[in-house]
N, C-alpha and C positions, 0 to 999 in steps of 0.2 A: 463456592460460587458456581463452578461447573456442575457440581452435584445438584445445586438448586435448580439450575436450568434443565438438567437432565430429568429431575423429579417432576418438574412442571410439564415437560413434554410427555413423560410417561403418564401422568394424570390426565392430560389432554387426550391421549390416545385411547384411554379406557373410559372416558366420559360419555355421557349420552349425547346425541347429536346437537341438542340445543346448548348444552354446557360446552361442548366441543367448539362450537362457533364462537362463543364468548371467550373461551380460553385461547383460541387462535388469534382473535383480535387483541387480547391482552398481550400475547407473545409478540405480535407484530409491533405493538406500541412500546413494549419494554425491551425489544431486541437490541436497540442501539445502546441502551444502558448496560445490558449484559456484555456487549462487545467492548464498550469503553472500559468497564471494570476488568474484563479479561486482559485487554491490552495494557492497562495500567499495572495490573498484578505482574505480568511478565516483565515489563520494564523495571518495576521496582525490585523484583527478584534479581534481575541482572545487575542493576545498580548496586545492590547491597551485597551480592555474593562474588562479583568479579573483582579479583584483587589486582593490585598494581603489577604491570608487566605480564598479566595473564591474557590468554586468548580464549575466546568462547566462540563456538559455532552454533548458530541458531538456524534451523531449517523451519521455515514458517510460510504459510500461504500468503498470496498476494493481497488478501483482504484484511490482514492484520495491520494495525497501524501502531506498531511498537516503536519504530525508529524515532518518531518525533517526540516520544516520551522519555527517551534515554538521556542520560547526562551528556553534556556537550563534549566531554573529554573521551567519550567512547567512539572509536572509529568503526564505521559500518561499511562493509563492502557488499554491494548488492550484485548478485550474479545474473539476474534477469530484469528486464524493464517492467516494473510493477504496473505502470499505467497502461502499457500495451497489453499486458495480461488481463487487467481489469476490463479494458475496452473490448477485448476479443470475446470475453465471456458474456457481455451484455446482450449481443444479438442472439446468442445461443439460449440464454435465459428467457428472452422474449418468445423465441420459437417454442420452448418447452411450455411456457405459460399458455400460449395460444393453443397448443396441442391439448393441454390439460383442460382448458376452457371448452374446447370442442368436444372432448370426451365426456365432460360433465353434461354438456348440452344434449349430446346424443343419449346418454344414460337417462336423463330426465325425460327426454322425448319418448324413449322406449317404455320407461316406467309409467308415464302418464298417458301413453298412447296418443301423443300429439303428432301433428303432421308436418310441422315446420321447425327448422333449427338453423340459425344463421351460421353455418359452418364455412370457414374461409378456406 
């Protein structure tokens, strides 16, 4: 599953610009499916391998949604507020996207010798 996602990303990086755009769109559309399968795989692995009276430690990022897929008899202790982490990262992501959009616009302006670019 992870290998499939990796191979798809590697193919996208090596593709021609027109194919790359299509592959990026495909990845964006199928990304939630990859994430769901990944989280389900992790939860199933924990459910099937964790024995009675055993303890497991799982270090995982805030965007994984494994906990809601675990069996109800598994106790989860969360060390950080997941929702706070997710909400803190959103403004940063929007700043990165805006910076990336501005760089793309400036690159296009330079390549096409255009005189205007709506940089914020």
